Structures are given as C-alpha cells and as structure tokens.
C-alpha atoms as one frame of an Amber mdcrd trajectory, in Angstrom:
protein
  96.876-172.581-113.939  98.931-170.030-112.220 102.278-168.485-113.677 104.715
-166.849-112.592 106.558-164.038-115.798 109.744-161.922-114.998 109.727-158.816
-117.352 113.249-156.666-117.909 111.598-153.306-118.583 113.481-149.951-118.959
 112.674-147.920-115.756 114.491-145.238-115.172 113.062-143.225-111.952 110.399
-143.857-109.830 107.659-142.801-111.285 107.968-145.247-114.576 108.401-147.698
-111.824 105.013-147.281-110.609 103.614-146.374-113.812 104.600-149.985-114.913
 103.647-151.788-111.328 100.167-149.522-112.025  99.354-151.006-115.258 100.110
-154.249-114.783  98.155-154.621-111.721  95.243-153.243-113.606  95.280-156.127
-116.161  92.717-159.069-115.137  93.461-161.638-113.405  97.555-160.704-112.121
  97.430-161.540-108.513 100.992-159.947-107.445 103.617-157.841-109.372 106.962
-157.580-107.944 110.110-155.215-108.586 113.516-157.369-107.992 116.665-157.126
-109.173 119.676-155.657-108.395 119.073-152.268-110.809 115.180-152.555-109.776
 114.445-152.914-113.945 112.546-156.268-113.340 108.819-157.224-112.593 107.470
-160.289-111.342 103.881-161.137-111.934 102.036-163.567-110.525  98.319-164.731
-111.974  95.902-166.703-114.063  95.329-166.362-117.432  97.008-163.750-118.444
  98.429-163.245-121.646 102.414-162.574-121.053 102.778-161.788-124.943 100.469
-159.157-124.816 101.066-157.556-121.296 104.648-157.249-122.644 103.489-155.536
-126.091 101.273-153.207-123.618 104.536-152.534-121.558 106.475-151.909-124.236
 103.635-149.376-125.937 103.069-146.837-122.574 106.313-147.700-120.653 109.805
-148.350-122.450 111.490-151.411-123.338 109.928-154.401-122.104 111.636-158.044
-122.453 109.802-161.137-121.474 112.599-163.342-119.392 110.957-166.416-118.209
 107.340-167.991-117.815 107.171-171.010-115.472 104.452-172.705-114.163 103.684
-172.489-110.084 102.646-175.435-107.974 100.750-174.573-104.582 102.122-175.398
-101.451 100.615-178.111-100.041 100.136-177.791 -96.431  99.933-180.582 -93.837
  96.267-181.032 -92.178  95.883-179.921 -89.001  95.994-183.143 -86.203  92.014
-183.817 -85.050  90.954-182.252 -82.108  89.396-184.154 -79.730  86.032-182.949
 -77.642  86.272-185.548 -74.806  85.727-183.488 -71.009  88.869-184.846 -69.021
  87.660-187.210 -66.605  86.886-185.696 -63.204  85.648-187.807 -60.132  81.568
-186.768 -59.539  79.134-188.481 -57.494  78.137-190.913 -59.660  82.388-191.969
 -60.256  82.178-194.718 -57.795  80.696-198.611 -58.138  77.604-198.789 -56.635
  77.940-203.000 -56.282  81.192-202.907 -54.138  79.958-200.082 -51.827  76.743
-201.280 -51.047  77.089-202.578 -47.977  77.935-199.349 -46.867  74.694-198.093
 -46.987  71.822-199.956 -45.073  69.004-198.484 -47.418  68.334-198.054 -51.307
  67.727-195.293 -53.934  65.371-195.876 -56.625  65.630-193.658 -59.160
C-alpha cells in the first residue's frame, strides 16, 4: 500500500538537499520525492513498502538531524470511466436506400439478383 511520509531534515545548503534527495530516491520502493516547507527543510516521500523509521535513521546517519513528522496512506483517485464510443457509420442515402416495393410501378422490368 502506498504511503506518504514527511520528514524534516536539517539541510542548510543545496548540496545537502541534493544529497538527501539522492539518498531517498535510491531506496527501493520510493516513487516520488519532493522538497516542501518555507525553509525547504522537509522531504515528502511517496512510496510502496518503504520503512519510514529506517529511512529517517539513514538520513540521520548520512545528512544530519532528521525527524519523522507524518506517515499517511495514499488513496488513489478514481477517474470516471470514459463514455463508450459508437462505431456505427452515419446514415447516408445510397443506391439501395429506397424501398423497392414502393417504386416498383416506375420500373417496367425487374432485376434478378
């Protein structure tokens, strides 16, 4: 089941942010990593089967102080089913579109098919 984790990490420069994002993105099961917050000090991680405590401990070891703020389940949005398209050809008058019985008096001879 997919889950979204928000982790506050002490990141002072762009090099630290890049290192933290690379570390999180390299973990198996992570689908998306975003930097959030006014100070750009929070990582929002979305993934399937990711251990949040292990991820936070790994960030503490490699980058710096890290705190796990929230872990919540991600519910997929249900898209409405598209309307089925009809593949019928539009009606157009053709050679055989007129009823033959109504106009049989106009033709003195008959066609045998």
